[in-house]
Kinemage of the C-alpha trace (Angstrom):
@kinemage 1
@onewidth
@group {chain A} dominant
@subgroup {mainchain}
@vectorlist {calphas} color= white
{ca met a 1} P 14.246 -9.317 -31.997
{ca ser a 2} L 14.793 -11.627 -28.834
{ca ala a 3} L 12.630 -15.003 -28.508
{ca ile a 4} L 10.029 -13.955 -26.400
{ca pro a 5} L 8.960 -10.638 -28.288
{ca ala a 6} L 8.948 -13.152 -31.111
{ca val a 7} L 6.824 -15.778 -29.740
{ca leu a 8} L 4.411 -12.788 -28.403
{ca leu a 9} L 3.842 -11.610 -31.598
{ca thr a 10} L 3.360 -14.768 -33.527
{ca phe a 11} L 0.402 -15.214 -30.540
{ca leu a 12} L -0.944 -11.539 -30.878
{ca arg a 13} L -1.355 -12.061 -34.508
{ca gly a 14} L -3.970 -14.995 -33.752
{ca cys a 15} L -6.016 -12.569 -31.206
{ca glu a 16} L -8.547 -11.422 -33.624
{ca asn a 17} L -11.036 -10.050 -31.205
{ca leu a 18} L -8.303 -8.341 -29.079
{ca glu a 19} L -9.601 -4.911 -27.452
{ca ser a 20} L -6.879 -4.209 -24.772
{ca val a 21} L -3.173 -4.427 -23.807
{ca asp a 22} L -1.806 -4.063 -20.136
{ca asp a 23} L 0.834 -6.213 -18.912
{ca asp a 24} L -0.079 -6.173 -15.233
{ca leu a 25} L 3.427 -6.287 -14.356
{ca ile a 26} L 4.187 -2.543 -12.774
{ca thr a 27} L 7.303 -2.412 -11.053
{ca leu a 28} L 8.860 0.293 -8.916
{ca lys a 29} L 11.768 1.572 -10.697
{ca asn a 30} L 9.612 1.389 -14.264
{ca tyr a 31} L 6.015 2.172 -14.200
{ca arg a 32} L 5.639 1.509 -18.016
{ca ser a 33} L 4.637 -1.291 -19.382
{ca trp a 34} L 7.390 -3.435 -21.361
{ca ile a 35} L 5.033 -4.027 -24.465
{ca phe a 36} L 5.420 -0.423 -25.347
{ca ser a 37} L 9.371 -1.045 -25.601
{ca tyr a 38} L 8.536 -2.957 -28.813
{ca pro a 39} L 7.198 -0.832 -32.072
{ca val a 40} L 6.929 -4.333 -33.897
{ca ile a 41} L 4.409 -5.592 -31.465
{ca leu a 42} L 2.753 -2.085 -31.311
{ca glu a 43} L 2.386 -2.298 -34.969
{ca ala a 44} L 1.195 -5.571 -35.534
{ca leu a 45} L -1.473 -4.746 -33.013
{ca leu a 46} L -2.732 -1.770 -34.847
{ca lys a 47} L -2.571 -3.591 -38.317
{ca ala a 48} L -3.772 -6.551 -37.944
{ca thr a 49} L -6.211 -6.403 -34.981
{ca glu a 50} L -9.563 -4.682 -34.608
{ca leu a 51} L -7.732 -2.800 -31.430
{ca thr a 52} L -9.763 -0.049 -30.328
{ca his a 53} L -9.205 0.406 -26.853
{ca leu a 54} L -5.222 0.609 -26.558
{ca arg a 55} L -4.908 1.314 -22.926
{ca gln a 56} L -1.654 3.226 -21.790
{ca glu a 57} L 0.464 4.816 -19.388
{ca cys a 58} L -0.635 8.282 -18.222
{ca asn a 59} L 2.358 9.508 -15.894
{ca ile a 60} L 2.003 12.947 -14.008
{ca pro a 61} L 4.882 14.153 -12.971
{ca leu a 62} L 4.654 17.441 -11.063
{ca gly a 63} L 8.293 17.887 -9.400
{ca leu a 64} L 9.757 17.299 -6.207
{ca asn a 65} L 8.819 21.078 -4.846
{ca tyr a 66} L 5.543 20.407 -3.437
{ca gln a 67} L 5.354 24.111 -2.905
{ca asn a 68} L 5.311 24.934 -6.719
{ca ala a 69} L 2.765 21.757 -7.895
{ca arg a 70} L 0.620 21.868 -10.190
{ca arg a 71} L -3.220 23.026 -9.426
{ca asp a 72} L -5.526 20.502 -7.870
{ca ala a 73} L -7.950 21.279 -10.777
{ca glu a 74} L -5.386 21.049 -13.311
{ca met a 75} L -4.230 17.654 -12.053
{ca ala a 76} L -7.840 16.472 -12.228
{ca his a 77} L -8.074 17.455 -15.776
{ca ala a 78} L -5.159 15.773 -17.078
{ca ile a 79} L -6.627 12.570 -15.100
{ca ser a 80} L -9.916 12.811 -16.899
{ca ser a 81} L -8.653 13.639 -20.116
{ca leu a 82} L -8.662 11.330 -23.351
{ca gly a 83} L -6.678 11.383 -26.131
{ca lys a 84} L -5.482 10.042 -29.664
{ca arg a 85} L -2.780 8.620 -31.241
{ca asn a 86} L -2.683 7.231 -34.719
{ca gly a 87} L -6.599 6.935 -34.357
{ca val a 88} L -6.597 4.905 -31.295
{ca gln a 89} L -8.198 6.153 -28.510
{ca glu a 90} L -6.157 6.237 -25.182
{ca gly a 91} L -8.213 5.802 -22.019
{ca trp a 92} L -5.700 6.080 -18.656
{ca asn a 93} L -5.922 3.160 -16.972
{ca ile a 94} L -2.428 2.998 -15.258
{ca leu a 95} L -1.969 6.494 -13.143
{ca ser a 96} L 1.571 7.408 -11.455
{ca leu a 97} L 1.017 10.690 -9.802
{ca met a 98} L 2.515 12.819 -7.315
{ca thr a 99} L 0.197 14.728 -5.138
{ca gly a 100} L 2.370 16.064 -2.650
{ca gln a 101} L 0.517 16.628 0.788
{ca arg a 102} L -1.699 19.168 0.173
{ca pro a 103} L -5.300 18.156 -0.051
{ca arg a 104} L -6.667 17.607 -3.662
{ca pro a 105} L -10.215 17.297 -3.595
{ca ala a 106} L -11.008 17.540 -7.496
{ca cys a 107} L -7.821 15.253 -8.046
{ca gly a 108} L -9.425 12.844 -5.599
{ca arg a 109} L -12.878 13.154 -7.624
{ca ala a 110} L -11.404 12.608 -10.901
{ca leu a 111} L -9.674 9.129 -9.460
{ca ile a 112} L -13.120 8.016 -8.042
{ca glu a 113} L -14.447 8.146 -11.931
{ca ala a 114} L -11.481 6.698 -13.101
{ca ser a 115} L -11.803 3.739 -10.751
{ca lys a 116} L -15.434 3.416 -12.323
{ca asn a 117} L -14.057 3.484 -15.736
{ca gly a 118} L -11.473 0.752 -15.955
{ca leu a 119} L -8.392 2.265 -13.473
{ca arg a 120} L -5.856 -0.649 -13.065
{ca lys a 121} L -3.032 1.035 -11.382
{ca leu a 122} L -2.729 3.578 -8.810
{ca val a 123} L 1.148 4.523 -7.878
{ca leu a 124} L 0.992 7.919 -5.915
{ca asp a 125} L 4.038 9.638 -4.730
{ca gly a 126} L 2.799 11.533 -1.613
{ca gly a 127} L -0.603 9.537 -1.138
{ca ala a 128} L -1.588 11.937 1.852
{ca gly a 129} L -3.598 14.761 -0.841
{ca val a 130} L -6.383 11.987 -1.523
{ca ser a 131} L -8.985 12.211 1.320
{ca ser a 132} L -9.587 8.823 3.307
{ca gln a 133} L -13.180 9.250 1.942
{ca asp a 134} L -12.054 9.386 -1.849
{ca ile a 135} L -9.772 6.314 -0.943
{ca gln a 136} L -12.808 4.340 0.218
{ca ala a 137} L -15.014 5.464 -3.005
{ca ile a 138} L -12.175 4.070 -5.333
{ca phe a 139} L -11.751 0.640 -3.507
{ca ser a 140} L -15.712 0.664 -3.458
{ca tyr a 141} L -15.795 1.324 -7.509
{ca gly a 142} L -12.782 0.059 -8.605
{ca arg a 143} L -13.866 -3.313 -10.117
{ca ser a 144} L -10.630 -3.243 -12.228
{ca leu a 145} L -8.226 -2.426 -9.852
{ca arg a 146} L -5.223 -4.159 -9.391
{ca val a 147} L -2.212 -2.241 -7.868
{ca phe a 148} L -2.760 0.683 -5.317
{ca arg a 149} L 0.306 1.618 -4.329
{ca pro a 150} L 1.097 4.954 -2.470
{ca tyr a 151} L 5.005 5.256 -1.692
{ca ala a 152} L 3.853 7.394 1.456
{ca leu a 153} L 0.723 5.201 2.789
{ca pro a 154} L -2.379 7.697 2.921
{ca pro a 155} L -4.865 7.192 5.990
{ca leu a 156} L -7.621 5.363 5.186
{ca leu a 157} L -10.007 5.699 8.681
{ca ala a 158} L -11.634 2.569 9.840
{ca ser a 159} L -14.933 4.258 9.841
{ca asp a 160} L -14.682 4.701 6.008
{ca cys a 161} L -12.949 1.697 5.635
{ca ile a 162} L -16.435 -0.580 6.697
{ca arg a 163} L -19.009 1.995 5.009
{ca ser a 164} L -19.378 -0.137 2.042
{ca ser a 165} L -17.808 -3.019 0.397
{ca trp a 166} L -15.049 -2.867 -1.424
{ca ser a 167} L -15.688 -4.343 -5.263
{ca cys a 168} L -11.947 -4.004 -5.956
{ca lys a 169} L -11.544 -8.012 -5.940
{ca gln a 170} L -9.129 -8.352 -8.521
{ca leu a 171} L -5.947 -6.036 -6.440
{ca thr a 172} L -2.816 -7.688 -6.009
{ca val a 173} L -0.817 -5.022 -4.704
{ca leu a 174} L -2.508 -2.944 -1.842
{ca asn a 175} L -0.778 -0.454 0.227
{ca ile a 176} L -2.688 1.198 2.907
{ca lys a 177} L -2.705 2.875 6.426
{ca ile a 178} L -6.016 1.526 8.084
{ca cys a 179} L -6.315 4.361 10.988
{ca gly a 180} L -9.069 5.690 13.356
{ca ile a 181} L -8.983 2.177 15.386
{ca pro a 182} L -9.572 3.012 19.144
{ca arg a 183} L -7.096 0.708 21.195
{ca pro a 184} L -7.506 0.657 24.832
{ca asp a 185} L -5.199 -1.749 25.271
{ca val a 186} L -2.210 0.614 23.962
{ca leu a 187} L -0.655 2.534 27.062
{ca ile a 188} L 2.429 4.437 25.790
{ca asp a 189} L 2.725 6.517 22.478
{ca phe a 190} L 5.418 6.493 20.207
{ca met a 191} L 7.959 7.749 22.794
{ca gly a 192} L 7.178 5.053 25.323
{ca lys a 193} L 5.830 8.193 27.589
{ca pro a 194} L 2.027 7.282 29.271
{ca ile a 195} L -0.836 8.574 27.238
{ca pro a 196} L -3.175 10.719 29.342
{ca ala a 197} L -6.635 9.782 30.336
{ca gly a 198} L -9.420 10.822 27.796
{ca ser a 199} L -7.457 10.209 24.699
{ca pro a 200} L -9.174 9.191 21.990
{ca leu a 201} L -7.269 5.870 21.362
{ca his a 202} L -9.159 4.780 24.480
{ca gln a 203} L -12.255 5.416 23.349
{ca gly a 204} L -15.324 2.526 24.753
{ca thr a 205} L -13.734 -1.271 25.205
{ca met a 206} L -11.756 -3.832 23.807
{ca asp a 207} L -14.840 -5.622 22.830
{ca glu a 208} L -16.314 -2.529 21.040
{ca ser a 209} L -12.591 -2.014 19.208
{ca arg a 210} L -12.692 -5.394 18.119
{ca ala a 211} L -15.979 -5.301 16.610
{ca ile a 212} L -14.552 -2.843 13.981
{ca gln a 213} L -10.952 -4.403 13.870
{ca arg a 214} L -13.366 -7.707 12.561
{ca gln a 215} L -14.766 -5.333 9.702
{ca val a 216} L -11.582 -4.506 8.688
{ca tyr a 217} L -10.450 -7.545 8.255
{ca arg a 218} L -13.275 -8.596 6.765
{ca gln a 219} L -12.637 -5.915 3.827
{ca leu a 220} L -9.364 -7.026 3.363
{ca gly a 221} L -10.046 -10.766 3.768
{ca ser a 222} L -12.034 -10.413 0.637
{ca leu a 223} L -9.487 -9.936 -1.762
{ca glu a 224} L -8.418 -12.886 -2.479
{ca ser a 225} L -5.818 -12.087 -5.369
{ca leu a 226} L -3.617 -9.893 -2.947
{ca arg a 227} L -0.007 -11.061 -3.552
{ca asp a 228} L 1.481 -8.045 -1.585
{ca leu a 229} L -0.312 -6.039 1.554
{ca thr a 230} L 1.438 -3.087 2.945
{ca leu a 231} L -0.412 -2.342 6.333
{ca gly a 232} L 2.455 0.257 7.985
{ca asp a 233} L 4.808 2.758 6.720
{ca asp a 234} L 8.299 2.622 6.466
{ca ser a 235} L 10.325 4.935 8.909
{ca phe a 236} L 11.981 8.103 7.147
{ca val a 237} L 15.499 8.562 8.640
{ca ser a 238} L 14.564 12.420 8.560
{ca asn a 239} L 12.143 12.074 11.152
{ca leu a 240} L 13.843 9.793 13.604
{ca ile a 241} L 14.485 11.164 17.179
{ca val a 242} L 17.625 9.945 19.073
{ca asp a 243} L 17.000 9.411 23.048
{ca glu a 244} L 20.151 9.028 24.738
{ca ser a 245} L 18.814 9.548 28.337
{ca gly a 246} L 18.362 5.479 28.658
{ca lys a 247} L 20.268 3.496 31.064
{ca asp a 248} L 21.294 1.344 28.392
{ca gly a 249} L 22.115 3.667 25.739
{ca ala a 250} L 20.697 5.637 22.850
{ca val a 251} L 17.555 4.457 20.974
{ca tyr a 252} L 15.769 6.061 18.256
{ca phe a 253} L 11.959 6.863 18.183
{ca asp a 254} L 9.878 6.886 15.170
{ca pro a 255} L 7.129 9.629 15.302
{ca leu a 256} L 5.022 7.882 12.618
{ca phe a 257} L 4.914 4.853 14.673
{ca gln a 258} L 1.185 3.708 14.444
{ca ser a 259} L -1.142 2.968 17.614
{ca asp a 260} L -4.457 3.729 16.011
{ca cys a 261} L -4.252 0.242 13.895
{ca leu a 262} L -4.997 -3.294 13.859
{ca glu a 263} L -3.801 -5.189 16.191
{ca met a 264} L -3.389 -8.543 14.012
{ca ser a 265} L -4.002 -10.426 16.910
{ca leu a 266} L -5.796 -13.806 16.410
{ca ala a 267} L -8.415 -12.579 19.490
{ca ser a 268} L -8.939 -9.277 17.468
{ca gly a 269} L -9.984 -11.395 14.157
{ca leu a 270} L -6.806 -12.146 12.357
{ca glu a 271} L -8.205 -15.421 11.289
{ca leu a 272} L -10.621 -13.347 8.813
{ca leu a 273} L -7.895 -13.358 6.553
{ca ser a 274} L -7.651 -16.869 5.957
{ca gly a 275} L -8.780 -16.170 2.377
{ca leu a 276} L -5.298 -14.587 1.445
{ca gln a 277} L -4.473 -18.004 0.710
{ca ala a 278} L -2.206 -15.817 -2.732
{ca leu a 279} L -0.382 -13.638 -0.302
{ca gln a 280} L 3.611 -13.589 -0.605
{ca lys a 281} L 4.333 -10.136 1.398
{ca leu a 282} L 2.763 -8.989 4.294
{ca arg a 283} L 4.008 -5.974 6.123
{ca val a 284} L 2.899 -4.105 9.564
{ca asn a 285} L 6.024 -2.255 9.920
{ca asn a 286} L 6.105 0.820 12.152
{ca met a 287} L 2.435 -0.598 13.763
{ca asp a 288} L 1.668 -1.452 17.238
{ca his a 289} L 0.702 -5.016 16.716
{ca arg a 290} L 0.355 -7.686 18.832
{ca leu a 291} L 1.686 -10.622 16.448
{ca gly a 292} L 3.242 -13.323 18.609
{ca ala a 293} L 4.189 -16.967 18.144
{ca glu a 294} L 0.774 -18.222 18.032
{ca glu a 295} L -0.859 -15.503 15.426
{ca val a 296} L 3.200 -16.611 13.461
{ca arg a 297} L 2.324 -20.245 13.582
{ca trp a 298} L -1.635 -19.529 12.684
{ca ile a 299} L 0.085 -17.469 9.698
{ca asp a 300} L 2.433 -19.979 8.430
{ca arg a 301} L -0.323 -22.811 8.725
{ca thr a 302} L -3.093 -20.940 6.875
{ca leu a 303} L -1.248 -18.452 4.278
{ca pro a 304} L 0.666 -21.281 2.448
{ca asn a 305} L 2.404 -19.239 -0.170
{ca leu a 306} L 3.562 -16.242 2.346
{ca gln a 307} L 7.813 -15.196 1.426
{ca ile a 308} L 7.872 -12.489 3.685
{ca leu a 309} L 6.423 -11.068 7.227
{ca gly a 310} L 7.646 -7.346 8.144
{ca gly a 311} L 7.508 -5.631 10.878
{ca leu a 312} L 8.633 -7.878 13.715
{ca lys a 313} L 11.980 -7.660 14.139
{ca arg a 314} L 13.599 -4.378 16.000
{ca thr a 315} L 15.181 -2.272 13.388
{ca leu a 316} L 18.683 -0.805 13.595
{ca trp a 317} L 19.888 2.551 11.977
{ca pro a 318} L 23.166 3.757 12.256
{ca arg a 319} L 23.609 7.105 14.183
{ca ser a 320} L 25.232 8.679 11.438
{ca ser a 321} L 22.395 8.568 9.430
{ca ile a 322} L 20.071 9.976 11.688
{ca asn a 323} L 21.786 13.067 13.258
{ca tyr a 324} L 24.907 13.394 10.925
{ca arg a 325} L 27.699 12.454 13.839
{ca tyr a 326} L 30.239 10.307 12.483
{ca ser a 327} L 29.918 6.912 14.185
{ca asn a 328} L 29.777 3.627 13.369
{ca glu a 329} L 27.326 2.927 16.117
{ca met a 330} L 24.072 1.173 15.503
{ca ile a 331} L 21.203 2.454 17.178
{ca pro a 332} L 17.917 -0.102 18.142
{ca phe a 333} L 14.357 1.197 18.088
{ca gly a 334} L 13.176 2.376 21.876
{ca arg a 335} L 9.531 1.530 21.699
{ca pro a 336} L 8.084 -2.040 22.532
{ca phe a 337} L 5.771 -3.189 20.221
{ca gly a 338} L 4.552 -6.942 19.233
{ca ala a 339} L 3.984 -9.693 21.460
{ca gly a 340} L 7.544 -10.816 22.653
{ca leu a 341} L 10.427 -12.274 21.000
{ca ala a 342} L 9.083 -15.761 20.560
{ca ala a 343} L 7.641 -15.089 17.537
{ca leu a 344} L 10.597 -15.033 15.691
{ca gln a 345} L 11.991 -18.449 16.908
{ca cys a 346} L 9.271 -20.068 15.391
{ca asn a 347} L 10.387 -22.255 12.537
{ca val a 348} L 8.041 -21.296 9.547
{ca gly a 349} L 8.151 -21.046 6.438
{ca phe a 350} L 8.761 -17.321 5.566
{ca lys a 351} L 11.484 -14.647 6.131
{ca phe a 352} L 11.153 -12.271 8.978
{ca glu a 353} L 11.773 -8.527 8.351
């Protein structure tokens, strides 16, 4: 046994009133807690303590073919179930689910109940299957929630987001796409074409839009334990559209580019995130944000632990990966966004991505 497990074993043997074990160190490549890799530690916990509720992971893989995915009710039953092993009751508080894109109302209800009963980590592959209302309920009831990490960001409507206060004050990782925010200032669509009159995106005034945005910022700003906040979707190469009609050469556009999002400007209420003192990573990829030099300098002054600010650089993709034509050419993103290149020239203590 290596030194660290040996020291931990000695420590755990002295914890006479220990009730649960959860190392809170889920990673993208290894969902299962490292504690369960050491049988000698588990044996000591079971024999030397009054352990009554050993919390482990429930991984419910559904396969990559979502057309043959497990039925909604069956998944909900699996989430809600409890079992016994070696006389120790196991309650699922670490869930890794493949929900796909189809609606899963029963699964959503089961996750809400799990959030009421100690759910700590929720990792979703294809989070669109969980509705906006269910996500808001999970955040409203999830007092124990530490990690909410969908790989494809599920949409949370701003109208749902501000409906009730969040109880998930211990969240350290949050990946979410907050949408449905009117943005009268956005005049072009994801391909840079004028947005027609009467679009829902242009409902109301900028003052009304920013009133909604400030309520959303307050929700996010209340999560003072956050270390990693992702608000924008990454690009998927299979979705990208190449346009070669421009005078400056080929560019690509991304249908996932989001305009009904937070501005991330000081004028819209960005300063309401000043409580996120533990934040290390902030990503606003693929969003029509307004982060400029003033905002970047404010972030540098206000969030001392920030290491990465993503979503300001104009990403390049190799042509060969988009349309499978052999070429070394790198194609830039064609949709203007942000508040100008001056933001990237600021002398700050974090890295731009």
